PyMOL commands that place a pseudoatom at each C-alpha (Angstrom):
pseudoatom trace, name=CA, resn=MET, resi=1, chain=A, elem=C, hetatm=0, pos=[-30.168, -13.835, 20.786]
pseudoatom trace, name=CA, resn=GLY, resi=2, chain=A, elem=C, hetatm=0, pos=[-27.458, -11.799, 18.729]
pseudoatom trace, name=CA, resn=ARG, resi=3, chain=A, elem=C, hetatm=0, pos=[-26.326, -12.283, 15.220]
pseudoatom trace, name=CA, resn=LEU, resi=4, chain=A, elem=C, hetatm=0, pos=[-24.002, -14.650, 14.143]
pseudoatom trace, name=CA, resn=TYR, resi=5, chain=A, elem=C, hetatm=0, pos=[-20.435, -13.909, 12.776]
pseudoatom trace, name=CA, resn=ARG, resi=6, chain=A, elem=C, hetatm=0, pos=[-18.188, -15.360, 10.035]
pseudoatom trace, name=CA, resn=PRO, resi=7, chain=A, elem=C, hetatm=0, pos=[-15.059, -14.689, 10.105]
pseudoatom trace, name=CA, resn=VAL, resi=8, chain=A, elem=C, hetatm=0, pos=[-13.891, -13.477, 6.887]
pseudoatom trace, name=CA, resn=LYS, resi=9, chain=A, elem=C, hetatm=0, pos=[-11.594, -15.466, 4.105]
pseudoatom trace, name=CA, resn=ARG, resi=10, chain=A, elem=C, hetatm=0, pos=[-8.243, -13.037, 4.621]
pseudoatom trace, name=CA, resn=THR, resi=11, chain=A, elem=C, hetatm=0, pos=[-6.392, -13.394, 1.619]
pseudoatom trace, name=CA, resn=THR, resi=12, chain=A, elem=C, hetatm=0, pos=[-3.546, -10.773, 0.186]
pseudoatom trace, name=CA, resn=ALA, resi=13, chain=A, elem=C, hetatm=0, pos=[-6.576, -8.819, -1.081]
pseudoatom trace, name=CA, resn=THR, resi=14, chain=A, elem=C, hetatm=0, pos=[-7.062, -8.116, 2.264]
pseudoatom trace, name=CA, resn=PRO, resi=15, chain=A, elem=C, hetatm=0, pos=[-6.965, -4.845, 2.985]
pseudoatom trace, name=CA, resn=VAL, resi=16, chain=A, elem=C, hetatm=0, pos=[-6.412, -4.769, 7.280]
pseudoatom trace, name=CA, resn=TYR, resi=17, chain=A, elem=C, hetatm=0, pos=[-2.957, -2.252, 7.370]
pseudoatom trace, name=CA, resn=THR, resi=18, chain=A, elem=C, hetatm=0, pos=[-3.289, 1.096, 9.133]
pseudoatom trace, name=CA, resn=ILE, resi=19, chain=A, elem=C, hetatm=0, pos=[-0.372, 3.965, 7.228]
pseudoatom trace, name=CA, resn=GLY, resi=20, chain=A, elem=C, hetatm=0, pos=[1.357, 3.564, 10.634]
pseudoatom trace, name=CA, resn=ALA, resi=21, chain=A, elem=C, hetatm=0, pos=[1.526, -0.737, 10.639]
pseudoatom trace, name=CA, resn=ALA, resi=22, chain=A, elem=C, hetatm=0, pos=[2.694, 0.136, 6.661]
pseudoatom trace, name=CA, resn=SER, resi=23, chain=A, elem=C, hetatm=0, pos=[5.143, 2.862, 7.333]
pseudoatom trace, name=CA, resn=ARG, resi=24, chain=A, elem=C, hetatm=0, pos=[6.142, 0.159, 9.331]
pseudoatom trace, name=CA, resn=LEU, resi=25, chain=A, elem=C, hetatm=0, pos=[6.393, -3.062, 8.203]
pseudoatom trace, name=CA, resn=THR, resi=26, chain=A, elem=C, hetatm=0, pos=[8.716, -2.112, 5.029]
pseudoatom trace, name=CA, resn=GLY, resi=27, chain=A, elem=C, hetatm=0, pos=[10.104, 0.631, 6.520]
pseudoatom trace, name=CA, resn=ILE, resi=28, chain=A, elem=C, hetatm=0, pos=[9.232, 3.794, 4.783]
pseudoatom trace, name=CA, resn=PRO, resi=29, chain=A, elem=C, hetatm=0, pos=[7.659, 7.156, 6.099]
pseudoatom trace, name=CA, resn=ILE, resi=30, chain=A, elem=C, hetatm=0, pos=[4.239, 8.117, 6.019]
pseudoatom trace, name=CA, resn=TRP, resi=31, chain=A, elem=C, hetatm=0, pos=[4.715, 10.902, 4.800]
pseudoatom trace, name=CA, resn=THR, resi=32, chain=A, elem=C, hetatm=0, pos=[6.571, 9.159, 1.791]
pseudoatom trace, name=CA, resn=LEU, resi=33, chain=A, elem=C, hetatm=0, pos=[3.254, 7.348, 1.530]
pseudoatom trace, name=CA, resn=ARG, resi=34, chain=A, elem=C, hetatm=0, pos=[1.005, 9.880, 1.132]
pseudoatom trace, name=CA, resn=TRP, resi=35, chain=A, elem=C, hetatm=0, pos=[3.807, 11.290, -1.611]
pseudoatom trace, name=CA, resn=ILE, resi=36, chain=A, elem=C, hetatm=0, pos=[3.898, 7.854, -3.380]
pseudoatom trace, name=CA, resn=GLU, resi=37, chain=A, elem=C, hetatm=0, pos=[-0.092, 7.704, -2.957]
pseudoatom trace, name=CA, resn=ARG, resi=38, chain=A, elem=C, hetatm=0, pos=[-1.463, 11.481, -3.871]
pseudoatom trace, name=CA, resn=HIS, resi=39, chain=A, elem=C, hetatm=0, pos=[1.797, 10.832, -7.027]
pseudoatom trace, name=CA, resn=GLY, resi=40, chain=A, elem=C, hetatm=0, pos=[-0.778, 7.473, -8.393]
pseudoatom trace, name=CA, resn=LEU, resi=41, chain=A, elem=C, hetatm=0, pos=[1.932, 4.961, -7.539]
pseudoatom trace, name=CA, resn=LEU, resi=42, chain=A, elem=C, hetatm=0, pos=[-0.881, 3.359, -5.224]
pseudoatom trace, name=CA, resn=ARG, resi=43, chain=A, elem=C, hetatm=0, pos=[-3.912, 3.499, -4.186]
pseudoatom trace, name=CA, resn=PRO, resi=44, chain=A, elem=C, hetatm=0, pos=[-4.879, 1.962, -1.126]
pseudoatom trace, name=CA, resn=SER, resi=45, chain=A, elem=C, hetatm=0, pos=[-8.238, 1.418, 0.374]
pseudoatom trace, name=CA, resn=ARG, resi=46, chain=A, elem=C, hetatm=0, pos=[-9.817, 3.495, 2.161]
pseudoatom trace, name=CA, resn=THR, resi=47, chain=A, elem=C, hetatm=0, pos=[-12.287, 2.842, 5.043]
pseudoatom trace, name=CA, resn=ARG, resi=48, chain=A, elem=C, hetatm=0, pos=[-15.682, 5.309, 5.391]
pseudoatom trace, name=CA, resn=GLY, resi=49, chain=A, elem=C, hetatm=0, pos=[-13.663, 7.554, 7.697]
pseudoatom trace, name=CA, resn=ARG, resi=50, chain=A, elem=C, hetatm=0, pos=[-11.322, 8.279, 4.891]
pseudoatom trace, name=CA, resn=GLN, resi=51, chain=A, elem=C, hetatm=0, pos=[-7.991, 6.111, 6.726]
pseudoatom trace, name=CA, resn=ARG, resi=52, chain=A, elem=C, hetatm=0, pos=[-6.110, 4.374, 3.753]
pseudoatom trace, name=CA, resn=LEU, resi=53, chain=A, elem=C, hetatm=0, pos=[-5.874, 0.808, 4.337]
pseudoatom trace, name=CA, resn=TYR, resi=54, chain=A, elem=C, hetatm=0, pos=[-2.951, -1.447, 2.968]
pseudoatom trace, name=CA, resn=ASN, resi=55, chain=A, elem=C, hetatm=0, pos=[-3.286, -5.031, 1.783]
pseudoatom trace, name=CA, resn=ASP, resi=56, chain=A, elem=C, hetatm=0, pos=[-0.231, -7.382, 1.752]
pseudoatom trace, name=CA, resn=PHE, resi=57, chain=A, elem=C, hetatm=0, pos=[0.033, -6.988, -2.242]
pseudoatom trace, name=CA, resn=ASP, resi=58, chain=A, elem=C, hetatm=0, pos=[-0.315, -3.003, -1.226]
pseudoatom trace, name=CA, resn=LEU, resi=59, chain=A, elem=C, hetatm=0, pos=[3.035, -3.369, 0.574]
pseudoatom trace, name=CA, resn=ASN, resi=60, chain=A, elem=C, hetatm=0, pos=[5.577, -5.199, -1.740]
pseudoatom trace, name=CA, resn=ARG, resi=61, chain=A, elem=C, hetatm=0, pos=[4.922, -3.000, -4.224]
pseudoatom trace, name=CA, resn=LEU, resi=62, chain=A, elem=C, hetatm=0, pos=[5.623, -0.214, -1.310]
pseudoatom trace, name=CA, resn=ARG, resi=63, chain=A, elem=C, hetatm=0, pos=[8.981, -2.490, -0.044]
pseudoatom trace, name=CA, resn=ASP, resi=64, chain=A, elem=C, hetatm=0, pos=[9.788, -2.635, -4.394]
pseudoatom trace, name=CA, resn=ILE, resi=65, chain=A, elem=C, hetatm=0, pos=[8.825, 1.111, -4.751]
pseudoatom trace, name=CA, resn=ARG, resi=66, chain=A, elem=C, hetatm=0, pos=[11.110, 0.933, -2.369]
pseudoatom trace, name=CA, resn=GLY, resi=67, chain=A, elem=C, hetatm=0, pos=[13.775, -0.285, -3.911]
pseudoatom trace, name=CA, resn=TRP, resi=68, chain=A, elem=C, hetatm=0, pos=[14.102, 1.564, -6.435]
pseudoatom trace, name=CA, resn=MET, resi=69, chain=A, elem=C, hetatm=0, pos=[13.725, 4.963, -4.719]
pseudoatom trace, name=CA, resn=GLU, resi=70, chain=A, elem=C, hetatm=0, pos=[17.237, 4.268, -3.068]
pseudoatom trace, name=CA, resn=LYS, resi=71, chain=A, elem=C, hetatm=0, pos=[18.364, 2.916, -6.672]
pseudoatom trace, name=CA, resn=LYS, resi=72, chain=A, elem=C, hetatm=0, pos=[18.594, 6.745, -8.167]
pseudoatom trace, name=CA, resn=VAL, resi=73, chain=A, elem=C, hetatm=0, pos=[14.862, 5.391, -9.475]
pseudoatom trace, name=CA, resn=ASN, resi=74, chain=A, elem=C, hetatm=0, pos=[12.975, 9.050, -11.761]
pseudoatom trace, name=CA, resn=LEU, resi=75, chain=A, elem=C, hetatm=0, pos=[9.700, 9.074, -10.406]
pseudoatom trace, name=CA, resn=ALA, resi=76, chain=A, elem=C, hetatm=0, pos=[9.058, 8.296, -14.171]
pseudoatom trace, name=CA, resn=GLY, resi=77, chain=A, elem=C, hetatm=0, pos=[10.727, 5.471, -14.544]
pseudoatom trace, name=CA, resn=ILE, resi=78, chain=A, elem=C, hetatm=0, pos=[8.815, 4.265, -11.374]
pseudoatom trace, name=CA, resn=ARG, resi=79, chain=A, elem=C, hetatm=0, pos=[5.676, 4.894, -13.213]
pseudoatom trace, name=CA, resn=VAL, resi=80, chain=A, elem=C, hetatm=0, pos=[7.277, 2.930, -16.755]
pseudoatom trace, name=CA, resn=ILE, resi=81, chain=A, elem=C, hetatm=0, pos=[8.165, -0.141, -14.647]
pseudoatom trace, name=CA, resn=LEU, resi=82, chain=A, elem=C, hetatm=0, pos=[4.915, -0.323, -12.522]
pseudoatom trace, name=CA, resn=SER, resi=83, chain=A, elem=C, hetatm=0, pos=[2.632, -0.187, -16.082]
pseudoatom trace, name=CA, resn=LEU, resi=84, chain=A, elem=C, hetatm=0, pos=[5.725, -3.300, -17.328]
pseudoatom trace, name=CA, resn=ARG, resi=85, chain=A, elem=C, hetatm=0, pos=[4.049, -4.928, -14.666]
pseudoatom trace, name=CA, resn=ALA, resi=86, chain=A, elem=C, hetatm=0, pos=[0.259, -3.936, -14.815]
for i in range(1, 86): cmd.bond("trace and resi %d" % i, "trace and resi %d" % (i + 1))
show_as sticks, trace
zoom trace
């Protein structure tokens, strides 16, 4: 008899979006998503194969970061805003 799988309850913290999906959903190019991660503004989850996976919370934070970048807030300013929100 096969294994019985219980459906996982999905929350806003469940990592489900690949970097391509996150790019399409937020309007942020993939190279910018990598830049955001490299500069420590966001740390997406990783699969065992090192593929990035984003959750709903990450997507909302990325939309906020995009908005601040469009308003010409620099990297240091974005870090301050994120630390105040934490």
